[in-house]
Backbone as JSON Lines, residues from 0, in Angstrom:
{"i":0,"aa":"M","n":[95.22,121.33,136.36],"ca":[95.5,120.08,135.66],"c":[94.71,118.92,136.26]}
{"i":1,"aa":"K","n":[94.73,118.8,137.58],"ca":[93.99,117.72,138.25],"c":[92.49,117.85,138.0]}
{"i":2,"aa":"V","n":[92.02,119.1,137.97],"ca":[90.58,119.32,137.73],"c":[90.19,118.81,136.35]}
{"i":3,"aa":"L","n":[91.02,119.08,135.35],"ca":[90.73,118.62,134.0],"c":[90.76,117.1,133.9]}
{"i":4,"aa":"R","n":[91.71,116.49,134.61],"ca":[91.76,115.02,134.6],"c":[90.5,114.43,135.21]}
{"i":5,"aa":"L","n":[90.09,115.02,136.33],"ca":[88.87,114.53,136.97],"c":[87.66,114.73,136.08]}
{"i":6,"aa":"L","n":[87.63,115.84,135.34],"ca":[86.53,116.11,134.42],"c":[86.47,115.04,133.33]}
{"i":7,"aa":"C","n":[87.65,114.66,132.82],"ca":[87.7,113.61,131.79],"c":[87.11,112.31,132.32]}
{"i":8,"aa":"V","n":[87.58,111.91,133.5],"ca":[87.12,110.65,134.09],"c":[85.62,110.69,134.33]}
{"i":9,"aa":"A","n":[85.13,111.81,134.87],"ca":[83.71,111.95,135.18],"c":[82.85,111.89,133.92]}
{"i":10,"aa":"C","n":[83.29,112.56,132.86],"ca":[82.51,112.59,131.62],"c":[82.4,111.21,131.0]}
{"i":11,"aa":"F","n":[83.53,110.49,130.97],"ca":[83.48,109.15,130.39],"c":[82.65,108.2,131.25]}
{"i":12,"aa":"A","n":[82.71,108.39,132.56],"ca":[81.9,107.56,133.45],"c":[80.41,107.82,133.23]}
{"i":13,"aa":"L","n":[80.05,109.1,133.11],"ca":[78.65,109.45,132.87],"c":[78.18,108.95,131.51]}
{"i":14,"aa":"L","n":[79.08,109.03,130.53],"ca":[78.74,108.54,129.2],"c":[78.44,107.05,129.23]}
{"i":15,"aa":"G","n":[79.3,106.29,129.92],"ca":[79.08,104.85,130.03],"c":[77.81,104.52,130.78]}
{"i":16,"aa":"A","n":[77.54,105.26,131.85],"ca":[76.33,105.01,132.64],"c":[75.07,105.32,131.83]}
{"i":17,"aa":"A","n":[75.1,106.43,131.09],"ca":[73.94,106.81,130.28],"c":[73.67,105.76,129.21]}
{"i":18,"aa":"W","n":[74.73,105.26,128.6],"ca":[74.58,104.26,127.55],"c":[74.05,102.95,128.12]}
{"i":19,"aa":"A","n":[74.58,102.55,129.27],"ca":[74.17,101.27,129.87],"c":[72.73,101.3,130.35]}
{"i":20,"aa":"K","n":[72.28,102.45,130.84],"ca":[70.94,102.53,131.41],"c":[69.85,102.8,130.38]}
{"i":21,"aa":"A","n":[70.27,103.12,129.15],"ca":[69.27,103.44,128.13],"c":[68.4,102.23,127.85]}
{"i":22,"aa":"D","n":[67.08,102.38,127.95],"ca":[66.16,101.29,127.7],"c":[65.85,101.16,126.22]}
{"i":23,"aa":"T","n":[65.58,102.26,125.56],"ca":[65.27,102.24,124.14],"c":[66.05,103.33,123.44]}
{"i":24,"aa":"V","n":[67.0,102.93,122.62],"ca":[67.82,103.85,121.85],"c":[67.52,103.6,120.38]}
{"i":25,"aa":"P","n":[67.24,104.63,119.58],"ca":[66.93,104.42,118.17],"c":[67.99,103.55,117.47]}
{"i":26,"aa":"G","n":[67.51,102.56,116.74],"ca":[68.42,101.68,116.03],"c":[68.85,100.46,116.83]}
{"i":27,"aa":"H","n":[68.45,100.4,118.11],"ca":[68.78,99.27,118.97],"c":[67.53,98.42,119.18]}
{"i":28,"aa":"F","n":[67.71,97.11,119.25],"ca":[66.56,96.23,119.42],"c":[66.98,94.96,120.16]}
{"i":29,"aa":"Q","n":[65.99,94.21,120.61],"ca":[66.27,92.96,121.3],"c":[65.36,91.85,120.79]}
{"i":30,"aa":"I","n":[65.91,90.64,120.78],"ca":[65.14,89.44,120.44],"c":[64.91,88.7,121.74]}
{"i":31,"aa":"N","n":[63.65,88.61,122.15],"ca":[63.29,88.03,123.45],"c":[62.64,86.67,123.24]}
{"i":32,"aa":"L","n":[63.27,85.63,123.78],"ca":[62.75,84.27,123.66],"c":[62.04,83.8,124.92]}
{"i":33,"aa":"N","n":[61.92,84.67,125.91],"ca":[61.28,84.29,127.17],"c":[59.76,84.2,127.01]}
{"i":34,"aa":"D","n":[59.13,83.48,127.93],"ca":[57.67,83.35,127.89],"c":[57.0,84.72,127.92]}
{"i":35,"aa":"F","n":[56.24,85.02,126.87],"ca":[55.49,86.26,126.76],"c":[56.34,87.49,127.02]}
{"i":36,"aa":"G","n":[57.59,87.44,126.53],"ca":[58.46,88.6,126.6],"c":[58.91,88.97,127.99]}
{"i":37,"aa":"C","n":[58.94,88.0,128.89],"ca":[59.35,88.27,130.28],"c":[60.75,88.88,130.31]}
{"i":38,"aa":"V","n":[60.91,89.94,131.12],"ca":[62.21,90.58,131.31],"c":[62.63,90.35,132.76]}
{"i":39,"aa":"P","n":[63.74,89.65,133.02],"ca":[64.13,89.34,134.4],"c":[64.52,90.58,135.18]}
{"i":40,"aa":"S","n":[64.25,90.56,136.47],"ca":[64.63,91.65,137.36],"c":[65.27,91.03,138.6]}
{"i":41,"aa":"S","n":[65.56,91.86,139.59],"ca":[66.23,91.37,140.8],"c":[65.37,90.36,141.56]}
{"i":42,"aa":"D","n":[64.06,90.41,141.37],"ca":[63.19,89.5,142.13],"c":[62.36,88.59,141.21]}
{"i":43,"aa":"S","n":[62.78,88.44,139.96],"ca":[62.05,87.55,139.06],"c":[63.01,86.79,138.17]}
{"i":44,"aa":"F","n":[62.57,85.66,137.69],"ca":[63.38,84.82,136.8],"c":[62.54,84.43,135.6]}
{"i":45,"aa":"C","n":[63.13,84.48,134.42],"ca":[62.38,84.18,133.21],"c":[62.82,82.85,132.62]}
{"i":46,"aa":"T","n":[61.87,82.15,132.03],"ca":[62.16,80.93,131.28],"c":[61.46,81.03,129.93]}
{"i":47,"aa":"G","n":[61.73,80.08,129.07],"ca":[61.09,80.06,127.77],"c":[60.75,78.64,127.37]}
{"i":48,"aa":"G","n":[59.89,78.5,126.38],"ca":[59.45,77.18,125.97],"c":[60.3,76.54,124.88]}
{"i":49,"aa":"W","n":[61.4,77.21,124.49],"ca":[62.26,76.66,123.45],"c":[63.16,75.56,124.02]}
{"i":50,"aa":"D","n":[63.6,74.67,123.18],"ca":[64.63,73.72,123.57],"c":[65.98,74.44,123.57]}
{"i":51,"aa":"S","n":[67.04,73.73,123.92],"ca":[68.38,74.31,123.83],"c":[68.79,74.25,122.36]}
{"i":52,"aa":"Q","n":[68.31,75.2,121.59],"ca":[68.5,75.18,120.15],"c":[69.1,76.47,119.65]}
{"i":53,"aa":"G","n":[69.67,76.41,118.46],"ca":[70.29,77.58,117.88],"c":[69.38,78.28,116.89]}
{"i":54,"aa":"F","n":[69.65,79.56,116.69],"ca":[68.88,80.4,115.77],"c":[69.85,81.17,114.87]}
{"i":55,"aa":"T","n":[69.42,81.42,113.65],"ca":[70.18,82.29,112.76],"c":[69.24,83.36,112.22]}
{"i":56,"aa":"A","n":[69.61,84.62,112.4],"ca":[68.78,85.74,111.96],"c":[69.48,86.5,110.85]}
{"i":57,"aa":"T","n":[68.78,86.73,109.75],"ca":[69.31,87.53,108.65],"c":[68.37,88.7,108.38]}
{"i":58,"aa":"G","n":[68.91,89.78,107.88],"ca":[68.11,90.98,107.66],"c":[68.03,91.37,106.19]}
{"i":59,"aa":"N","n":[67.01,92.18,105.88],"ca":[66.81,92.7,104.53],"c":[66.77,91.58,103.49]}
{"i":60,"aa":"T","n":[65.99,90.55,103.79],"ca":[65.89,89.4,102.88],"c":[64.88,89.62,101.77]}
{"i":61,"aa":"G","n":[63.95,90.55,101.97],"ca":[62.91,90.78,100.98],"c":[61.87,89.66,100.94]}
{"i":62,"aa":"T","n":[61.81,88.84,101.99],"ca":[60.88,87.71,102.03],"c":[59.43,88.18,102.1]}
{"i":63,"aa":"S","n":[58.59,87.6,101.26],"ca":[57.16,87.94,101.27],"c":[56.48,87.27,102.46]}
{"i":64,"aa":"T","n":[55.41,87.87,102.94],"ca":[54.65,87.29,104.05],"c":[53.74,86.15,103.58]}
{"i":65,"aa":"E","n":[53.64,85.96,102.27],"ca":[52.78,84.9,101.73],"c":[53.25,83.53,102.21]}
{"i":66,"aa":"G","n":[52.33,82.75,102.74],"ca":[52.65,81.42,103.23],"c":[53.0,81.37,104.7]}
{"i":67,"aa":"F","n":[53.18,82.55,105.32],"ca":[53.49,82.61,106.74],"c":[52.19,82.69,107.55]}
{"i":68,"aa":"T","n":[52.13,81.93,108.64],"ca":[50.99,81.98,109.55],"c":[51.24,83.07,110.56]}
{"i":69,"aa":"E","n":[50.42,84.12,110.56],"ca":[50.67,85.29,111.4],"c":[50.35,85.01,112.87]}
{"i":70,"aa":"G","n":[51.28,85.38,113.75],"ca":[51.05,85.39,115.19],"c":[51.18,84.06,115.9]}
{"i":71,"aa":"E","n":[50.71,82.97,115.28],"ca":[50.69,81.67,115.97],"c":[50.79,80.54,114.96]}
{"i":72,"aa":"F","n":[51.49,79.49,115.34],"ca":[51.67,78.35,114.44],"c":[51.84,77.09,115.28]}
{"i":73,"aa":"T","n":[51.1,76.03,114.92],"ca":[51.24,74.73,115.59],"c":[51.97,73.78,114.65]}
{"i":74,"aa":"A","n":[53.13,73.32,115.12],"ca":[53.94,72.42,114.3],"c":[53.24,71.07,114.16]}
{"i":75,"aa":"P","n":[53.34,70.45,112.99],"ca":[52.71,69.14,112.8],"c":[53.19,68.14,113.84]}
{"i":76,"aa":"C","n":[52.28,67.32,114.33],"ca":[52.6,66.33,115.37],"c":[52.51,64.93,114.76]}
{"i":77,"aa":"F","n":[53.59,64.18,114.84],"ca":[53.62,62.84,114.26],"c":[53.61,61.75,115.33]}
{"i":78,"aa":"D","n":[54.35,61.95,116.42],"ca":[54.39,60.96,117.5],"c":[54.09,61.66,118.82]}
{"i":79,"aa":"S","n":[55.07,61.63,119.73],"ca":[54.89,62.33,121.01],"c":[55.0,63.83,120.78]}
{"i":80,"aa":"C","n":[54.21,64.6,121.52],"ca":[54.17,66.05,121.32],"c":[54.37,66.8,122.63]}
{"i":81,"aa":"D","n":[54.98,67.97,122.54],"ca":[55.19,68.82,123.7],"c":[54.15,69.94,123.69]}
{"i":82,"aa":"D","n":[54.08,70.66,124.81],"ca":[53.14,71.78,124.88],"c":[53.77,72.98,125.61]}
{"i":83,"aa":"F","n":[55.04,73.25,125.29],"ca":[55.74,74.35,125.97],"c":[55.4,75.71,125.4]}
{"i":84,"aa":"D","n":[54.83,75.74,124.19],"ca":[54.41,76.99,123.57],"c":[55.53,78.04,123.53]}
{"i":85,"aa":"P","n":[56.55,77.82,122.71],"ca":[57.64,78.8,122.59],"c":[57.12,80.16,122.11]}
{"i":86,"aa":"Y","n":[57.79,81.21,122.55],"ca":[57.35,82.59,122.27],"c":[58.56,83.4,121.82]}
{"i":87,"aa":"I","n":[58.33,84.37,120.91],"ca":[59.4,85.26,120.47],"c":[58.85,86.67,120.26]}
{"i":88,"aa":"L","n":[59.66,87.65,120.62],"ca":[59.29,89.06,120.47],"c":[60.52,89.85,120.06]}
{"i":89,"aa":"I","n":[60.4,90.65,119.02],"ca":[61.44,91.62,118.67],"c":[60.92,93.0,119.03]}
{"i":90,"aa":"S","n":[61.65,93.71,119.88],"ca":[61.21,95.02,120.34],"c":[62.4,95.96,120.45]}
{"i":91,"aa":"A","n":[62.1,97.24,120.65],"ca":[63.16,98.23,120.83],"c":[63.95,97.9,122.08]}
{"i":92,"aa":"G","n":[65.27,98.13,122.04],"ca":[66.13,97.8,123.17],"c":[67.15,98.86,123.46]}
{"i":93,"aa":"G","n":[68.07,98.55,124.36],"ca":[69.09,99.51,124.78],"c":[70.47,99.12,124.31]}
{"i":94,"aa":"R","n":[71.41,99.03,125.24],"ca":[72.8,98.73,124.91],"c":[72.89,97.38,124.2]}
{"i":95,"aa":"S","n":[73.72,97.29,123.15],"ca":[73.65,96.13,122.28],"c":[74.96,95.78,121.61]}
{"i":96,"aa":"D","n":[74.91,94.67,120.84],"ca":[76.0,94.24,119.97],"c":[75.58,94.5,118.53]}
{"i":97,"aa":"P","n":[76.54,94.67,117.61],"ca":[76.16,94.93,116.21],"c":[75.45,93.73,115.59]}
{"i":98,"aa":"F","n":[74.41,94.0,114.81],"ca":[73.65,92.95,114.12],"c":[74.14,92.85,112.69]}
{"i":99,"aa":"D","n":[74.53,91.64,112.29],"ca":[75.01,91.4,110.94],"c":[73.86,90.89,110.09]}
{"i":100,"aa":"V","n":[73.41,91.68,109.12],"ca":[72.27,91.28,108.29],"c":[72.57,90.05,107.45]}
{"i":101,"aa":"E","n":[73.85,89.73,107.28],"ca":[74.23,88.55,106.51],"c":[74.03,87.26,107.32]}
{"i":102,"aa":"G","n":[73.9,87.39,108.62],"ca":[73.68,86.22,109.45],"c":[74.2,86.42,110.87]}
{"i":103,"aa":"T","n":[73.29,86.46,111.85],"ca":[73.64,86.6,113.26],"c":[73.09,85.39,114.0]}
{"i":104,"aa":"S","n":[73.93,84.72,114.76],"ca":[73.52,83.49,115.45],"c":[73.41,83.7,116.95]}
{"i":105,"aa":"F","n":[72.45,83.02,117.58],"ca":[72.29,83.02,119.02],"c":[71.6,81.72,119.42]}
{"i":106,"aa":"S","n":[71.64,81.38,120.7],"ca":[71.07,80.12,121.17],"c":[70.19,80.34,122.39]}
{"i":107,"aa":"A","n":[69.12,79.56,122.49],"ca":[68.22,79.64,123.64],"c":[68.97,79.2,124.9]}
{"i":108,"aa":"I","n":[68.75,79.94,125.98],"ca":[69.37,79.63,127.27],"c":[68.25,79.27,128.25]}
{"i":109,"aa":"E","n":[68.27,78.03,128.74],"ca":[67.2,77.56,129.63],"c":[65.83,77.8,129.0]}
{"i":110,"aa":"G","n":[65.77,77.59,127.7],"ca":[64.49,77.73,127.0],"c":[64.14,79.14,126.6]}
{"i":111,"aa":"G","n":[64.95,80.13,126.97],"ca":[64.64,81.51,126.65],"c":[65.89,82.34,126.45]}
{"i":112,"aa":"G","n":[65.82,83.6,126.89],"ca":[66.96,84.51,126.76],"c":[66.58,85.78,126.03]}
{"i":113,"aa":"I","n":[67.34,86.84,126.29],"ca":[67.17,88.13,125.61],"c":[68.49,88.48,124.94]}
{"i":114,"aa":"F","n":[68.44,88.8,123.66],"ca":[69.64,89.08,122.88],"c":[69.54,90.48,122.31]}
{"i":115,"aa":"N","n":[70.49,91.33,122.66],"ca":[70.44,92.75,122.31],"c":[71.37,93.08,121.15]}
{"i":116,"aa":"Y","n":[70.85,93.83,120.19],"ca":[71.62,94.2,119.01],"c":[71.35,95.65,118.63]}
{"i":117,"aa":"F","n":[72.23,96.2,117.75],"ca":[71.94,97.49,117.14],"c":[72.24,97.39,115.66]}
{"i":118,"aa":"N","n":[71.62,98.25,114.9],"ca":[71.8,98.28,113.45],"c":[72.98,99.2,113.11]}
{"i":119,"aa":"P","n":[74.13,98.64,112.7],"ca":[75.29,99.48,112.41],"c":[75.22,100.15,111.03]}
{"i":120,"aa":"G","n":[74.18,99.84,110.25],"ca":[74.04,100.44,108.94],"c":[74.58,99.52,107.85]}
{"i":121,"aa":"P","n":[74.57,99.98,106.59],"ca":[74.41,101.39,106.21],"c":[72.97,101.87,106.07]}
{"i":122,"aa":"G","n":[71.98,100.97,106.07],"ca":[70.6,101.4,105.89],"c":[69.67,100.75,106.89]}
{"i":123,"aa":"T","n":[68.38,101.07,106.78],"ca":[67.35,100.52,107.65],"c":[67.22,99.02,107.45]}
{"i":124,"aa":"I","n":[66.99,98.29,108.55],"ca":[66.68,96.86,108.46],"c":[65.17,96.75,108.25]}
{"i":125,"aa":"T","n":[64.76,96.33,107.07],"ca":[63.34,96.32,106.71],"c":[62.65,95.01,107.09]}
{"i":126,"aa":"D","n":[63.41,93.95,107.27],"ca":[62.83,92.69,107.73],"c":[63.91,91.83,108.37]}
{"i":127,"aa":"I","n":[63.48,90.9,109.21],"ca":[64.4,89.94,109.82],"c":[63.78,88.56,109.68]}
{"i":128,"aa":"L","n":[64.54,87.63,109.11],"ca":[64.1,86.25,108.95],"c":[64.94,85.37,109.86]}
{"i":129,"aa":"I","n":[64.27,84.68,110.78],"ca":[64.96,83.83,111.75],"c":[64.67,82.37,111.42]}
{"i":130,"aa":"T","n":[65.7,81.56,111.37],"ca":[65.53,80.13,111.11],"c":[66.0,79.32,112.31]}
{"i":131,"aa":"T","n":[65.26,78.27,112.61],"ca":[65.61,77.36,113.71],"c":[64.91,76.03,113.41]}
{"i":132,"aa":"T","n":[64.85,75.13,114.38],"ca":[64.14,73.87,114.19],"c":[62.86,73.88,115.02]}
{"i":133,"aa":"F","n":[61.85,73.13,114.59],"ca":[60.63,73.07,115.37],"c":[60.46,71.7,116.02]}
{"i":134,"aa":"V","n":[59.68,71.68,117.08],"ca":[59.36,70.45,117.78],"c":[57.93,70.07,117.42]}
{"i":135,"aa":"P","n":[57.68,68.87,116.92],"ca":[56.32,68.48,116.52],"c":[55.3,68.69,117.63]}
{"i":136,"aa":"G","n":[54.19,69.29,117.28],"ca":[53.09,69.48,118.22],"c":[53.13,70.74,119.04]}
{"i":137,"aa":"E","n":[54.26,71.43,119.07],"ca":[54.33,72.67,119.84],"c":[53.63,73.8,119.1]}
{"i":138,"aa":"T","n":[53.03,74.69,119.87],"ca":[52.4,75.87,119.31],"c":[53.3,77.07,119.55]}
{"i":139,"aa":"Y","n":[53.73,77.7,118.48],"ca":[54.66,78.83,118.54],"c":[53.89,80.15,118.46]}
{"i":140,"aa":"H","n":[54.34,81.12,119.26],"ca":[53.7,82.43,119.3],"c":[54.74,83.51,119.01]}
{"i":141,"aa":"C","n":[54.3,84.61,118.4],"ca":[55.18,85.76,118.22],"c":[54.39,87.04,118.41]}
{"i":142,"aa":"S","n":[55.08,88.1,118.77],"ca":[54.45,89.41,118.94],"c":[55.32,90.46,118.26]}
{"i":143,"aa":"V","n":[54.7,91.6,117.94],"ca":[55.43,92.69,117.29],"c":[55.46,93.93,118.17]}
{"i":144,"aa":"D","n":[56.51,94.69,118.03],"ca":[56.59,96.04,118.58],"c":[56.32,96.95,117.39]}
{"i":145,"aa":"Q","n":[55.16,97.6,117.38],"ca":[54.73,98.37,116.21],"c":[55.69,99.5,115.85]}
{"i":146,"aa":"T","n":[56.57,99.88,116.77],"ca":[57.54,100.92,116.43],"c":[58.62,100.39,115.5]}
{"i":147,"aa":"L","n":[58.7,99.05,115.37],"ca":[59.71,98.44,114.49],"c":[59.05,97.7,113.33]}
{"i":148,"aa":"F","n":[58.26,96.67,113.64],"ca":[57.64,95.84,112.61],"c":[56.14,95.71,112.87]}
{"i":149,"aa":"S","n":[55.41,95.46,111.8],"ca":[53.96,95.31,111.93],"c":[53.49,93.87,111.7]}
{"i":150,"aa":"F","n":[54.4,92.99,111.26],"ca":[54.02,91.6,110.98],"c":[55.04,90.64,111.58]}
{"i":151,"aa":"C","n":[54.54,89.56,112.17],"ca":[55.4,88.43,112.52],"c":[54.62,87.15,112.23]}
{"i":152,"aa":"G","n":[55.3,86.16,111.68],"ca":[54.61,84.93,111.33],"c":[55.58,83.78,111.17]}
{"i":153,"aa":"F","n":[55.03,82.57,111.02],"ca":[55.8,81.34,110.97],"c":[55.55,80.59,109.66]}
{"i":154,"aa":"M","n":[56.57,79.83,109.24],"ca":[56.43,78.93,108.11],"c":[57.29,77.71,108.38]}
{"i":155,"aa":"D","n":[56.79,76.52,107.99],"ca":[57.58,75.3,108.14],"c":[57.9,74.74,106.75]}
{"i":156,"aa":"P","n":[59.07,75.11,106.21],"ca":[59.48,74.55,104.94],"c":[59.78,73.06,105.09]}
{"i":157,"aa":"P","n":[60.14,72.36,104.01],"ca":[60.44,70.93,104.12],"c":[61.48,70.63,105.19]}
{"i":158,"aa":"G","n":[61.35,69.48,105.82],"ca":[62.24,69.13,106.92],"c":[61.67,69.64,108.23]}
{"i":159,"aa":"N","n":[62.52,69.71,109.24],"ca":[62.04,70.18,110.55],"c":[62.46,71.62,110.8]}
{"i":160,"aa":"Q","n":[62.68,72.39,109.75],"ca":[63.1,73.78,109.9],"c":[61.9,74.68,110.09]}
{"i":161,"aa":"L","n":[62.05,75.67,110.96],"ca":[61.02,76.67,111.22],"c":[61.55,78.04,110.83]}
{"i":162,"aa":"E","n":[60.75,78.8,110.09],"ca":[61.13,80.16,109.7],"c":[60.2,81.15,110.4]}
{"i":163,"aa":"I","n":[60.79,82.2,110.95],"ca":[60.04,83.25,111.65],"c":[60.36,84.57,110.96]}
{"i":164,"aa":"L","n":[59.34,85.22,110.44],"ca":[59.55,86.46,109.68],"c":[58.99,87.66,110.43]}
{"i":165,"aa":"Y","n":[59.81,88.71,110.56],"ca":[59.38,90.02,111.05],"c":[59.54,91.01,109.9]}
{"i":166,"aa":"S","n":[58.46,91.7,109.54],"ca":[58.54,92.65,108.43],"c":[57.45,93.7,108.57]}
{"i":167,"aa":"G","n":[57.39,94.61,107.58],"ca":[56.42,95.7,107.63],"c":[56.81,96.76,108.64]}
{"i":168,"aa":"G","n":[56.04,97.82,108.7],"ca":[56.34,98.88,109.66],"c":[57.55,99.69,109.24]}
{"i":169,"aa":"P","n":[58.02,100.56,110.13],"ca":[59.15,101.42,109.79],"c":[60.49,100.7,109.73]}
{"i":170,"aa":"G","n":[60.58,99.49,110.33],"ca":[61.86,98.79,110.37],"c":[62.77,99.35,111.45]}
{"i":171,"aa":"I","n":[64.03,98.93,111.4],"ca":[65.01,99.34,112.41],"c":[66.01,100.29,111.77]}
{"i":172,"aa":"P","n":[66.02,101.56,112.18],"ca":[66.93,102.54,111.56],"c":[68.38,102.3,111.98]}
{"i":173,"aa":"V","n":[69.28,102.98,111.29],"ca":[70.69,102.93,111.68],"c":[70.83,103.54,113.06]}
{"i":174,"aa":"A","n":[71.58,102.88,113.93],"ca":[71.72,103.33,115.31],"c":[72.5,104.64,115.38]}
{"i":175,"aa":"T","n":[72.04,105.53,116.24],"ca":[72.74,106.79,116.51],"c":[72.83,106.96,118.02]}
{"i":176,"aa":"P","n":[73.89,107.61,118.52],"ca":[74.0,107.82,119.97],"c":[72.88,108.71,120.47]}
{"i":177,"aa":"E","n":[72.53,108.55,121.75],"ca":[71.56,109.45,122.37],"c":[72.13,110.87,122.4]}
{"i":178,"aa":"P","n":[71.27,111.91,122.28],"ca":[71.77,113.28,122.34],"c":[72.57,113.56,123.6]}
{"i":179,"aa":"A","n":[72.09,113.08,124.73],"ca":[72.8,113.33,125.99],"c":[74.16,112.68,125.97]}
{"i":180,"aa":"S","n":[74.24,111.47,125.4],"ca":[75.52,110.77,125.32],"c":[76.47,111.52,124.4]}
{"i":181,"aa":"G","n":[75.93,112.09,123.31],"ca":[76.76,112.85,122.4],"c":[77.35,114.08,123.05]}
{"i":182,"aa":"V","n":[76.55,114.77,123.86],"ca":[77.04,115.96,124.57],"c":[78.16,115.58,125.53]}
{"i":183,"aa":"L","n":[77.95,114.5,126.28],"ca":[78.98,114.05,127.22],"c":[80.26,113.69,126.5]}
{"i":184,"aa":"L","n":[80.12,113.06,125.35],"ca":[81.3,112.68,124.58],"c":[82.06,113.9,124.11]}
{"i":185,"aa":"L","n":[81.34,114.95,123.68],"ca":[82.0,116.19,123.26],"c":[82.74,116.85,124.41]}
{"i":186,"aa":"I","n":[82.09,116.85,125.59],"ca":[82.73,117.45,126.77],"c":[83.99,116.68,127.12]}
{"i":187,"aa":"A","n":[83.9,115.36,127.11],"ca":[85.06,114.54,127.45],"c":[86.19,114.75,126.45]}
{"i":188,"aa":"S","n":[85.85,114.85,125.16],"ca":[86.86,115.07,124.13],"c":[87.54,116.42,124.32]}
{"i":189,"aa":"A","n":[86.74,117.45,124.63],"ca":[87.3,118.79,124.85],"c":[88.26,118.78,126.04]}
{"i":190,"aa":"A","n":[87.89,118.03,127.08],"ca":[88.75,117.96,128.27],"c":[90.07,117.27,127.94]}
{"i":191,"aa":"V","n":[90.02,116.23,127.13],"ca":[91.25,115.54,126.73],"c":[92.15,116.47,125.94]}
{"i":192,"aa":"V","n":[91.57,117.22,125.0],"ca":[92.35,118.17,124.2],"c":[92.98,119.23,125.1]}
{"i":193,"aa":"A","n":[92.22,119.72,126.08],"ca":[92.74,120.75,126.99],"c":[93.92,120.23,127.79]}
{"i":194,"aa":"V","n":[93.79,118.99,128.29],"ca":[94.9,118.4,129.06],"c":[96.13,118.26,128.19]}
{"i":195,"aa":"H","n":[95.94,117.81,126.94],"ca":[97.07,117.64,126.03],"c":[97.76,118.97,125.74]}
{"i":196,"aa":"R","n":[96.97,120.02,125.53],"ca":[97.56,121.33,125.24],"c":[98.32,121.88,126.44]}
{"i":197,"aa":"M","n":[97.77,121.67,127.63],"ca":[98.45,122.17,128.82],"c":[99.78,121.45,129.02]}
{"i":198,"aa":"R","n":[99.79,120.14,128.75],"ca":[101.04,119.39,128.88],"c":[102.06,119.87,127.86]}
{"i":199,"aa":"S","n":[101.6,120.12,126.62],"ca":[102.51,120.6,125.57],"c":[103.08,121.96,125.94]}
{"i":200,"aa":"A","n":[102.21,122.84,126.46],"ca":[102.67,124.18,126.85],"c":[103.69,124.1,127.98]}
{"i":201,"aa":"K","n":[103.48,123.16,128.92],"ca":[104.41,123.02,130.04],"c":[105.77,122.54,129.57]}
{"i":202,"aa":"V","n":[105.76,121.6,128.6],"ca":[107.02,121.07,128.06],"c":[107.77,122.18,127.31]}
{"i":203,"aa":"N","n":[107.06,122.96,126.5],"ca":[107.7,124.05,125.76],"c":[108.29,125.09,126.7]}
{"i":204,"aa":"A","n":[107.55,125.41,127.76],"ca":[108.03,126.42,128.72],"c":[109.31,125.94,129.41]}
{"i":205,"aa":"S","n":[109.39,124.65,129.73],"ca":[110.56,124.13,130.41],"c":[111.78,124.14,129.48]}
{"i":206,"aa":"L","n":[111.56,123.99,128.19],"ca":[112.67,124.0,127.23],"c":[113.28,125.4,127.1]}
{"i":207,"aa":"F","n":[112.42,126.43,127.18],"ca":[112.91,127.79,127.01],"c":[113.44,128.42,128.3]}
{"i":208,"aa":"C","n":[112.98,127.91,129.43],"ca":[113.34,128.61,130.67],"c":[114.7,128.17,131.2]}
{"i":209,"aa":"C","n":[115.24,127.03,130.74],"ca":[116.5,126.53,131.33],"c":[117.61,126.49,130.3]}
């Protein structure tokens, strides 16, 4: 009995560790606002050129690339201008939160930040349109991860709104667990069932023996 309990605990622990350490899991992606896609580590710190501003991302919009400036865009400058050169990258990622194609919001942290999501379905995310505000005179940059999208570009509709479009390519498929994680989950489930059956058998035996 104790062995089975330990097996349950170990399997769920391994499952959690495998999920947390996964760098790229199909259907998972990240939106990186750091300078040139910087990823922080124990000995590095990332910043970004964005202001403390909010973003809204929607999926499967069917937006055409017509009118979008691919890769780089300089916002019109009317008075004083900045030169922080904000950067954005959508790439494959690991552990994540569900992405709502109807509208997912996030905010720049210290000018940057990495936001992790997964596609809960029901179908592939074929494009992502991100809206935010632009700062006059700044030059905005974007990059693509060809395993997801083949196009990224900018458009400045009326007002100070900035639109960032990611489209083309295979898109983001519906997320599925890693094979190794699935095996661990099956083992853990089997162990739980075994423990339950042994407990039931012990209760039945005690009822008949006394």
